[in-house]
N, CA and C of each residue as an Amber inpcrd file, in Angstrom:
protein
   543
 -39.8610000 -18.8300000  38.6580000 -39.4970000 -17.8740000  37.6960000
 -38.0060000 -17.6330000  37.7790000 -37.6390000 -17.2160000  38.9980000
 -35.8820000 -16.5560000  39.1100000 -35.5760000 -18.0700000  40.5510000
 -34.3370000 -18.0890000  40.6260000 -34.1520000 -18.7700000  41.5340000
 -33.7470000 -17.8740000  42.6860000 -33.8570000 -18.0850000  43.9440000
 -33.8210000 -17.5720000  44.8940000 -32.2160000 -17.4890000  45.3110000
 -31.6140000 -16.1980000  45.6080000 -30.2720000 -16.1180000  46.2290000
 -30.2390000 -16.5890000  47.3640000 -29.2340000 -17.6950000  47.7390000
 -28.8840000 -18.2350000  48.6020000 -27.8180000 -17.2680000  49.8540000
 -27.6040000 -16.4440000  49.6860000 -26.5050000 -15.4090000  50.4310000
 -27.6570000 -14.7600000  51.4690000 -27.4380000 -14.6900000  52.6100000
 -28.1820000 -14.0320000  53.6350000 -28.5790000 -12.2240000  53.1560000
 -29.2670000 -12.2170000  52.0660000 -29.7080000 -10.8430000  51.9210000
 -31.0240000 -10.3930000  52.4470000 -31.0260000  -9.2310000  52.5110000
 -32.3160000  -8.8230000  53.4010000 -33.6020000  -9.1570000  52.2240000
 -34.7310000  -9.6260000  53.1760000 -35.7760000 -10.0540000  52.5600000
 -36.5590000  -9.4630000  51.4060000 -36.3760000  -7.8110000  51.3470000
 -37.0130000  -7.3370000  50.2710000 -36.3980000  -7.5050000  49.0130000
 -34.9770000  -8.0320000  49.2490000 -34.0300000  -8.4410000  48.4380000
 -34.5960000  -9.5790000  47.3690000 -34.6830000 -10.3680000  48.1400000
 -35.1690000 -11.9040000  48.0150000 -36.3310000 -11.7440000  46.8810000
 -37.2290000 -10.7600000  47.5330000 -38.4660000 -10.8910000  47.0270000
 -38.4120000 -10.1380000  45.5430000 -37.5320000  -8.9950000  45.4330000
 -37.3540000  -8.3110000  44.1740000 -36.9140000  -9.2840000  43.0710000
 -35.9030000 -10.0600000  43.8060000 -35.4180000 -11.0260000  42.6440000
 -36.2680000 -12.1720000  42.1990000 -36.9690000 -12.4810000  43.4010000
 -37.9400000 -13.4880000  42.6980000 -38.7910000 -13.0730000  41.8630000
 -39.5870000 -11.6320000  42.2090000 -40.5320000 -11.2570000  41.4920000
 -40.1590000 -10.3210000  39.9980000 -38.9400000 -10.5260000  39.7180000
 -38.0180000  -9.6630000  38.7730000 -38.3610000  -7.9970000  38.8870000
 -38.8340000  -7.7000000  39.8240000 -38.8530000  -6.1740000  40.3470000
 -37.6540000  -5.6850000  41.0070000 -36.9480000  -5.2750000  39.9400000
 -35.7740000  -4.6220000  40.4340000 -35.9450000  -2.7790000  40.8580000
 -37.0230000  -2.5960000  39.6500000 -37.1070000  -1.2140000  40.0260000
 -37.4770000  -0.6340000  41.5820000 -38.3480000  -1.5120000  42.4780000
 -38.7630000  -1.2790000  43.3420000 -37.6710000  -1.3960000  44.6580000
 -36.6210000  -2.3420000  44.6880000 -35.7530000  -2.5860000  45.4610000
 -34.8540000  -1.4770000  45.2510000 -34.4420000  -0.8980000  43.9910000
 -33.7010000  -0.2180000  43.7810000 -34.2740000   1.7540000  44.4070000
 -35.5750000   1.9060000  44.4720000 -36.2600000   2.7750000  45.0560000
 -36.2490000   2.9700000  46.7750000 -36.3420000   1.4940000  47.0930000
 -36.2720000   1.4900000  48.3150000 -34.8750000   2.0060000  48.7190000
 -33.8820000   1.2800000  48.3340000 -32.5090000   1.4840000  48.7810000
 -32.0480000   2.9200000  48.5840000 -32.4680000   3.5970000  47.5010000
 -32.2520000   4.9210000  47.3280000 -33.1620000   5.6390000  48.2460000
 -34.0730000   5.6950000  48.6530000 -35.1610000   6.1600000  49.6730000
 -34.5500000   6.0410000  50.9580000 -33.7900000   4.7780000  51.6370000
 -33.3500000   4.8450000  52.9630000 -32.0020000   5.6030000  53.0780000
 -31.3370000   5.7360000  51.8940000 -30.1430000   6.1800000  52.0010000
 -30.6580000   8.2560000  51.9100000 -31.5210000   8.3280000  51.2010000
 -31.8540000   9.5790000  50.7910000 -32.5250000  10.2730000  52.2510000
 -33.0300000   9.2170000  53.3240000 -33.7300000   9.3440000  54.3630000
 -32.5650000   9.9840000  55.3160000 -31.4550000   9.1620000  55.4690000
 -30.2550000   9.2100000  56.3660000 -29.7020000  10.6710000  56.0900000
 -29.3930000  10.8620000  54.3000000 -28.6210000  12.1540000  54.1300000
 -29.5130000  13.4360000  54.6750000 -30.7620000  13.2850000  54.3480000
 -31.7050000  14.6680000  54.6120000 -31.7160000  14.9140000  56.1480000
 -31.9870000  13.4430000  57.0010000 -31.6820000  14.2110000  58.6170000
 -30.3800000  14.3300000  58.8230000 -29.2280000  14.1780000  58.1540000
 -27.6200000  14.5690000  58.2750000 -27.6110000  16.1160000  58.1880000
 -28.6550000  16.2420000  57.1060000 -28.3280000  17.8400000  56.5030000
 -29.1210000  18.6070000  57.3980000 -30.4300000  18.4430000  57.7640000
 -31.0980000  19.1620000  58.6560000 -30.6450000  19.0590000  60.1390000
 -29.9310000  17.9430000  60.4860000 -29.3160000  17.9640000  61.9490000
 -27.9530000  19.1270000  61.7140000 -27.2850000  19.2060000  60.6000000
 -26.0350000  20.0610000  60.2870000 -26.4570000  21.6110000  60.3480000
 -27.7770000  22.0040000  60.5110000 -27.7580000  23.3420000  60.3090000
 -27.3560000  24.1090000  58.9310000 -26.8990000  23.2830000  58.0960000
 -26.7350000  23.9270000  56.8900000 -27.2030000  25.4690000  56.6500000
 -26.4110000  26.6820000  56.5620000 -27.0670000  28.1010000  56.4110000
 -27.3930000  28.0400000  55.3950000 -26.6160000  27.7170000  54.3710000
 -27.0640000  28.2120000  52.6520000 -27.7920000  27.2370000  52.0640000
 -28.5200000  26.2300000  52.5690000 -29.4860000  25.5670000  52.1800000
 -30.7750000  25.3540000  53.1840000 -31.7820000  25.8280000  52.9670000
 -32.8860000  26.2770000  53.9480000 -33.8350000  25.7940000  53.5430000
 -35.3110000  25.6970000  54.4460000 -36.4770000  25.6840000  54.1610000
 -36.7590000  24.1020000  53.0580000 -35.9290000  23.0140000  53.7540000
 -35.9990000  21.9200000  53.0070000 -37.4760000  21.4250000  52.7520000
 -38.1780000  21.2340000  51.5770000 -39.1820000  20.4740000  51.7830000
 -39.1370000  19.1920000  50.9030000 -39.7240000  18.2920000  51.7530000
 -39.7570000  16.7080000  51.1960000 -40.8430000  16.0280000  51.4070000
 -41.9890000  15.3760000  50.7550000 -42.6540000  14.3820000  51.1050000
 -42.2510000  13.3880000  51.4050000 -42.7890000  13.0070000  52.8770000
 -42.2120000  11.6760000  53.0650000 -42.3030000  10.2390000  52.4090000
 -43.6650000  10.7190000  51.4970000 -44.1120000   9.5870000  50.4900000
 -43.5020000   9.5680000  49.3610000 -42.4490000  10.5870000  49.2490000
 -41.3720000  10.5850000  47.9140000 -39.9000000  11.0540000  48.1620000
 -39.2970000  10.5970000  48.6930000 -37.9670000  11.0600000  49.3050000
 -37.0690000  11.5300000  47.9180000 -37.6300000  11.3610000  46.6370000
 -36.7030000  10.7840000  45.6820000 -36.9020000  12.5630000  44.7840000
 -37.5120000  13.7350000  45.5320000 -38.0120000  14.7170000  45.1460000
 -37.8730000  15.6960000  46.1590000 -36.7890000  16.8720000  46.3580000
 -36.4700000  17.6810000  47.4320000 -36.6800000  19.1460000  46.6540000
 -37.2220000  20.1150000  47.9730000 -37.1890000  21.4340000  47.3010000
 -36.4440000  22.2710000  48.4470000 -35.8270000  23.1550000  48.3890000
 -35.1700000  23.9410000  49.0580000 -34.6670000  25.4110000  49.0360000
 -34.1750000  26.1990000  49.4000000 -33.6650000  27.4940000  49.5700000
 -32.0810000  27.7210000  49.2520000 -31.6530000  28.0650000  48.3960000
 -30.3440000  28.4150000  48.1770000 -30.0840000  29.9280000  48.7850000
 -29.2280000  30.2350000  49.6190000 -29.1180000  31.3820000  50.4490000
 -27.5620000  31.4870000  50.4000000 -27.1990000  32.3820000  48.8940000
 -25.7220000  32.7280000  49.0030000 -25.3850000  33.5700000  49.8670000
 -24.0760000  33.7420000  49.9440000 -23.2330000  34.5210000  51.0010000
 -22.6180000  35.8420000  50.0960000 -22.2340000  35.5650000  48.8710000
 -21.6730000  36.5490000  48.0620000 -22.4070000  37.5770000  47.1180000
 -21.7770000  38.7790000  46.9500000 -22.8480000  39.5910000  46.1350000
 -22.5170000  39.2800000  44.5250000 -23.4140000  39.0500000  43.9330000
 -24.4700000  40.2090000  43.6950000 -25.6280000  39.2040000  44.0650000
 -25.3640000  37.8980000  44.4810000 -26.7370000  36.9260000  45.0460000
 -27.1610000  36.8230000  46.5020000 -26.2610000  37.6520000  47.2350000
 -26.7530000  37.6620000  48.6310000 -27.8470000  38.7040000  49.0210000
 -28.4960000  39.2890000  47.7740000 -29.8090000  40.2150000  48.1300000
 -31.0560000  39.3570000  47.6730000 -30.8880000  37.8000000  47.6720000
 -31.7560000  36.9600000  47.7290000 -32.0440000  35.7570000  48.0940000
 -32.8440000  34.9840000  47.6410000 -32.4580000  33.3730000  47.8810000
 -33.1450000  32.5940000  46.7190000 -32.7230000  31.7530000  46.5310000
 -33.2490000  30.7060000  45.3010000 -33.7620000  29.4430000  45.2390000
 -34.9080000  29.2480000  45.2490000 -35.5040000  27.9760000  45.2330000
 -35.1580000  26.9510000  43.9530000 -34.7260000  25.9170000  44.7250000
 -34.5690000  24.8470000  43.8370000 -34.9670000  23.4020000  43.8690000
 -35.0750000  22.7150000  43.3090000 -35.4320000  21.3220000  43.0460000
 -34.5240000  20.3210000  42.9760000 -34.1900000  19.3380000  43.7800000
 -33.5820000  18.1750000  43.8470000 -34.4770000  17.0190000  43.0960000
 -34.2230000  16.1690000  42.0610000 -34.8000000  14.9670000  41.5900000
 -33.9140000  13.9870000  41.6440000 -34.0860000  12.9710000  42.5180000
 -33.1060000  11.9110000  42.7150000 -33.7390000  10.4070000  41.4570000
 -32.7670000  10.2930000  40.6790000 -33.6590000   8.9380000  40.0150000
 -33.6840000   7.8040000  41.0200000 -34.5890000   6.6830000  40.4820000
 -34.6920000   5.5470000  41.5040000 -33.0690000   4.9090000  41.9150000
 -32.1620000   5.1240000  40.9360000 -31.2280000   4.0550000  40.5590000
 -29.8760000   4.9420000  41.6690000 -30.7730000   6.3780000  42.4830000
 -29.5480000   6.8530000  43.3150000 -28.9740000   5.7400000  44.3670000
 -27.7720000   5.8150000  44.6940000 -26.7800000   6.5340000  44.3650000
 -25.6580000   6.1230000  42.8170000 -26.3360000   5.7370000  42.5080000
 -25.5320000   4.9670000  41.3540000 -25.6600000   5.7530000  39.8050000
 -26.6220000   6.8370000  40.1210000 -26.8570000   7.6260000  38.9140000
 -27.2240000   9.1460000  39.8310000 -26.6580000  10.0620000  39.0120000
 -26.6940000  11.4270000  39.7210000 -28.1760000  12.1800000  39.9680000
 -28.0140000  13.0370000  40.8430000 -29.4650000  13.8050000  41.1660000
 -29.6520000  14.7140000  40.1060000 -30.8390000  15.6520000  39.3220000
 -30.6970000  16.6080000  38.6360000 -31.2330000  17.7780000  39.5190000
 -30.8430000  18.5660000  39.3370000 -31.0270000  20.1890000  40.0140000
 -31.7300000  20.9910000  38.8750000 -32.7190000  21.7390000  39.3050000
 -33.3540000  22.6350000  38.7850000 -33.5210000  23.7370000  39.6410000
 -32.9920000  25.1270000  39.4010000 -33.3800000  26.3940000  39.6260000
 -34.9250000  26.7060000  39.3580000 -35.6940000  26.8920000  40.3090000
 -37.1210000  27.1430000  40.3370000 -37.1900000  28.3880000  40.4690000
 -36.3160000  29.4700000  41.0230000 -36.3750000  30.9120000  41.0070000
 -35.4420000  31.2880000  39.7780000 -35.8720000  32.2790000  38.8820000
 -34.6650000  33.1370000  37.8410000 -33.6090000  33.4630000  38.5840000
 -32.4690000  33.2250000  37.8430000 -31.1550000  33.5660000  38.2200000
 -30.4670000  34.0050000  37.1680000 -29.5900000  35.2130000  37.3260000
 -28.7450000  35.5880000  36.0700000 -27.1980000  35.4030000  36.7360000
 -26.7820000  34.1850000  35.9660000 -25.9950000  33.3190000  36.1380000
 -25.2630000  32.4800000  34.9680000 -24.0660000  32.6000000  34.5100000
 -23.5050000  32.2140000  33.3970000 -23.5110000  30.4760000  33.3980000
 -23.7100000  30.0750000  34.2650000 -23.8980000  28.6710000  34.9030000
 -25.1480000  27.7790000  34.6820000 -26.1460000  28.6500000  34.5800000
 -27.5610000  28.4720000  34.9050000 -28.4880000  28.9150000  33.6020000
 -29.0210000  28.0340000  33.1970000 -29.9450000  28.5850000  31.8410000
 -31.4760000  28.7850000  32.3440000 -32.0770000  29.4900000  31.5300000
 -33.0560000  30.2450000  31.4890000 -34.2300000  29.2740000  32.2750000
 -34.1000000  27.9990000  31.6430000 -35.1260000  26.8350000  31.9310000
 -34.7530000  26.3290000  33.8270000 -33.4290000  27.0670000  34.1830000
 -33.0070000  26.6450000  35.4060000 -32.0230000  25.4030000  35.5720000
 -31.8980000  25.0450000  34.3520000 -30.7910000  23.7180000  34.5280000
 -29.4140000  24.3370000  34.6890000 -28.6560000  23.6550000  35.6780000
 -27.4050000  23.9490000  35.9910000 -26.0910000  23.2280000  35.5550000
 -25.1580000  23.7010000  35.1300000 -23.6440000  22.9240000  34.7150000
 -22.8740000  22.9120000  36.1700000 -23.1520000  21.8790000  36.4950000
 -22.3410000  21.4290000  37.7870000 -21.7980000  20.0740000  37.7970000
 -20.4060000  20.3380000  37.4520000 -19.4320000  19.1200000  37.0820000
 -19.7080000  17.7120000  38.3590000 -19.8340000  18.3120000  39.3630000
 -19.7800000  16.9770000  40.5750000 -21.1800000  15.8000000  39.9110000
 -22.0050000  16.7110000  39.5550000 -23.3400000  15.6200000  39.3280000
 -23.4750000  15.3790000  37.3910000 -22.2190000  15.6380000  36.4520000
 -22.4640000  15.1390000  35.6270000 -22.2780000  13.5740000  35.6710000
 -22.5140000  13.0600000  34.4120000 -22.6260000  11.4240000  34.1420000
 -21.0780000  11.1430000  34.6870000 -20.2550000  11.7180000  33.9970000
 -18.5860000  11.2840000  33.5390000 -18.0730000  11.3010000  35.0580000
 -18.7550000  12.4880000  35.5280000 -18.0500000  12.8430000  37.0260000
 -18.5500000  11.9730000  38.5180000 -19.7020000  11.7270000  38.1260000
 -20.2920000  10.9740000  39.2630000 -19.7340000   9.9490000  39.8080000
 -19.9540000   9.9660000  41.1450000 -19.5200000   9.0120000  42.0020000
 -20.3640000   8.4130000  42.9240000 -20.4560000   7.1770000  43.0970000
 -21.8490000   6.9340000  44.1310000 -21.7110000   7.3080000  45.7110000
 -20.4410000   7.2640000  46.0220000 -20.0310000   7.6990000  47.2560000
 -20.0530000   9.1900000  47.4980000 -20.6290000  10.2850000  46.5160000
 -20.9020000  11.2930000  46.8370000 -21.9580000  11.5490000  47.5480000
 -22.2390000  12.3040000  48.5980000 -23.3680000  12.5180000  49.1680000
 -24.0650000  14.0150000  48.9750000 -25.5810000  13.8790000  49.0900000
 -26.4030000  15.5370000  48.6950000 -25.7310000  16.5420000  49.2080000
 -25.0290000  16.2370000  50.3770000 -24.7040000  17.5540000  51.0700000
 -23.5150000  18.0440000  50.3400000 -22.5740000  17.2200000  49.5850000
 -21.3440000  17.5880000  49.2140000 -21.9510000  18.5940000  47.8380000
 -23.1480000  17.8540000  47.1490000 -23.5710000  18.3210000  45.7760000
 -23.9590000  19.7910000  46.0210000 -24.7540000  19.8900000  47.2620000
 -25.2850000  21.3480000  47.5580000 -24.1250000  21.8250000  47.6920000
 -23.3440000  22.0320000  48.3950000 -22.2520000  22.6790000  48.9850000
 -21.3220000  23.3200000  47.5160000 -21.3760000  22.1350000  46.5680000
 -20.4810000  22.0810000  45.0160000 -21.4940000  23.5760000  44.7400000
 -23.1110000  23.2000000  44.6120000 -23.9620000  24.5600000  43.6920000
 -23.9170000  25.3260000  44.5380000 -23.7460000  25.9510000  46.1270000
 -23.4110000  27.1800000  46.3220000 -22.1730000  28.0820000  46.1160000
 -21.3470000  27.2520000  46.0380000 -19.8770000  27.2750000  45.4760000
 -19.8210000  28.1880000  43.9940000 -20.8690000  27.1310000  43.3260000
 -20.7760000  27.4870000  42.2040000 -21.6850000  29.0870000  42.0000000
 -22.5030000  29.3800000  42.7350000 -23.6410000  30.2500000  42.6240000
 -22.7370000  31.4400000  43.0630000 -21.9040000  31.1340000  44.2370000
 -20.9520000  32.3400000  44.8790000 -19.7400000  32.5840000  43.8960000
 -19.3150000  31.7820000  43.2510000 -18.5010000  32.2620000  42.5980000
 -18.4050000  31.5100000  40.8280000 -19.0360000  32.2650000  39.9990000
 -19.6730000  31.8550000  38.5710000 -18.1730000  31.0290000  37.9830000
 -18.3460000  30.2020000  37.2140000 -17.1310000  29.6810000  36.1980000
 -17.4410000  30.1610000  34.8060000 -17.0070000  31.0700000  34.3320000
 -17.4530000  31.2680000  32.9600000 -16.8900000  30.5280000  32.0490000
 -15.9190000  29.8340000  32.1190000 -15.1450000  28.9380000  31.1300000
 -16.2120000  27.5380000  30.8040000 -17.3650000  27.3480000  31.8170000
 -18.0270000  26.3710000  31.0430000 -19.7450000  26.8360000  31.4780000
 -19.7180000  27.7180000  30.6350000 -21.3030000  28.5130000  30.7710000
 -22.1800000  27.9010000  30.0160000 -23.6660000  27.8490000  30.5910000
 -24.7100000  27.5520000  29.6990000 -25.1230000  28.8340000  29.1460000
 -24.7580000  29.9760000  29.4620000 -25.5240000  31.0490000  28.6740000
 -23.9370000  31.9040000  28.6320000 -23.7680000  32.0830000  27.1900000
 -22.5120000  32.3220000  26.7360000 -22.3120000  33.9310000  26.6660000
 -23.5960000  34.8110000  26.7190000 -23.6860000  36.1790000  26.6370000
 -23.2260000  36.4170000  28.2280000 -23.9460000  35.8580000  29.2770000
 -23.6070000  36.3270000  30.4240000 -22.0600000  35.8640000  30.8860000
 -21.7020000  34.7380000  30.5050000 -20.3670000  34.3780000  30.4590000
 -19.4680000  35.3840000  30.1090000 -19.6250000  36.1080000  28.9320000
 -18.9030000  37.2010000  28.2160000 -18.8990000  38.4230000  28.9930000
 -20.0590000  38.4540000  29.4500000 -20.3340000  39.8280000  30.1420000
 -19.6250000  39.7830000  31.5910000 -19.5590000  38.7990000  32.2030000
 -19.3150000  38.5540000  33.4040000 -17.4890000  38.7430000  33.4900000
 -16.9510000  37.9160000  32.1120000 -15.2540000  37.9860000  31.8000000
 -14.8200000  39.4250000  31.5510000 -15.3870000  40.2140000  30.7980000
 -15.1380000  41.3190000  29.7250000 -15.4710000  42.5730000  30.7010000
 -17.0260000  42.5360000  31.3860000 -17.0880000  43.7850000  32.4580000
 -17.7320000  43.3850000  33.7070000 -17.1970000  42.9400000  34.4790000
 -17.7160000  42.2500000  35.6150000 -18.2950000  43.5800000  36.5580000
 -18.0260000  44.7620000  36.4180000 -18.9840000  45.6840000  37.2640000
 -20.4620000  45.8970000  36.3830000 -20.4310000  45.6350000  35.4090000
 -21.8440000  45.4980000  34.4860000 -22.5990000  44.2670000  34.9450000
 -21.8490000  43.6150000  34.8620000 -22.2540000  42.0930000  35.0990000
 -22.9980000  42.2400000  36.4960000 -22.0780000  42.5400000  37.7480000
 -22.7200000  42.4670000  38.9870000 -23.9310000  43.4450000  39.1950000
 -23.6950000  44.4370000  38.3400000 -24.7390000  45.2700000  38.9350000
 -26.2990000  44.8050000  38.2160000 -25.8250000  44.0860000  36.8050000
 -27.0680000  43.5280000  36.3210000 -27.7050000  42.5790000  36.9740000
 -26.7670000  41.6620000  37.6080000 -27.0060000  40.2220000  38.5070000
 -27.6250000  40.7510000  39.7710000 -27.1490000  41.8240000  40.6290000
 -27.8880000  42.2290000  41.5900000 -29.0740000  42.7360000  41.2200000
 -29.7180000  43.5540000  40.3170000 -30.9160000  43.8390000  39.8880000
 -31.8630000  42.8130000  39.7870000 -31.4560000  41.9150000  38.8950000
 -32.3790000  40.4970000  38.7090000 -32.4940000  39.8300000  39.7950000
 -31.6290000  39.7120000  40.7220000 -31.6490000  38.9650000  42.1970000
 -32.8260000  39.9760000  42.8770000 -32.9180000  41.0480000  43.1970000
 -33.5860000  41.9170000  43.6760000 -35.0930000  41.8880000  43.1700000
 -35.3690000  41.7750000  41.7770000 -36.4370000  41.4210000  41.0820000
 -37.0480000  40.1820000  41.3350000 -36.2000000  38.8700000  40.9910000
 -36.9900000  37.9670000  40.6810000 -36.3580000  36.7830000  42.1260000
 -35.5360000  37.1570000  43.0100000 -35.1210000  36.5830000  44.0010000
 -36.0290000  36.2000000  44.8950000 -36.0360000  34.9100000  45.9000000
 -36.7450000  35.1060000  46.7640000 -36.5590000  35.8140000  47.9060000
 -37.4190000  35.5170000  49.2940000 -37.0650000  36.4020000  50.0110000
 -36.1240000  35.5400000  50.9470000 -35.1340000  36.2140000  51.6730000
 -34.1270000  35.5510000  52.3670000 -34.3180000  34.9310000  53.7730000
 -34.4110000  34.0420000  54.5560000 -34.7850000  33.5160000  55.6190000
 -34.1960000  34.8030000  56.5930000 -34.7890000  34.8830000  57.4820000
 -34.4460000  36.2180000  58.9780000 -33.2640000  35.6560000  59.6030000
 -33.0990000  34.3300000  59.8170000 -32.1630000  34.1730000  60.9990000
 -30.7100000  33.7220000  60.4220000
């Protein structure tokens, strides 16, 4: 069907090329990299991304808690889901907030406007911990010039005190319980 590559490639690459099954070799490579990144994140003791849940059978789907430092979001924590494509790291992950948040850069469906994971900015060398740090920075410091919710961006820009009050109340009502330690 296909010619075997004569270069010294790992055995699973030969099988994938021979069988024409590049999807499984992509997924295998993505899973290997993600296992390493997950291990690094867990060992780093990252304080702002906690309670990471990953099924060992599917490393392409992560859940965890974002624990912001700054008001008004420091009154709660926010569950996120990170879905990695099988082509990772050549294509960026998608992040969805599972906990509602009152934020100009995160819409009602939990989709987030995060430049580091946009198709035009994504670089395969970018690691998941960098993506998470960018997300935490965005939550702590909203960017009203790139809104997904124009009404909240306007409120943030024109009446910061009102925005902070509304966001704090919303966080207290909808946010997850923060980890104790």
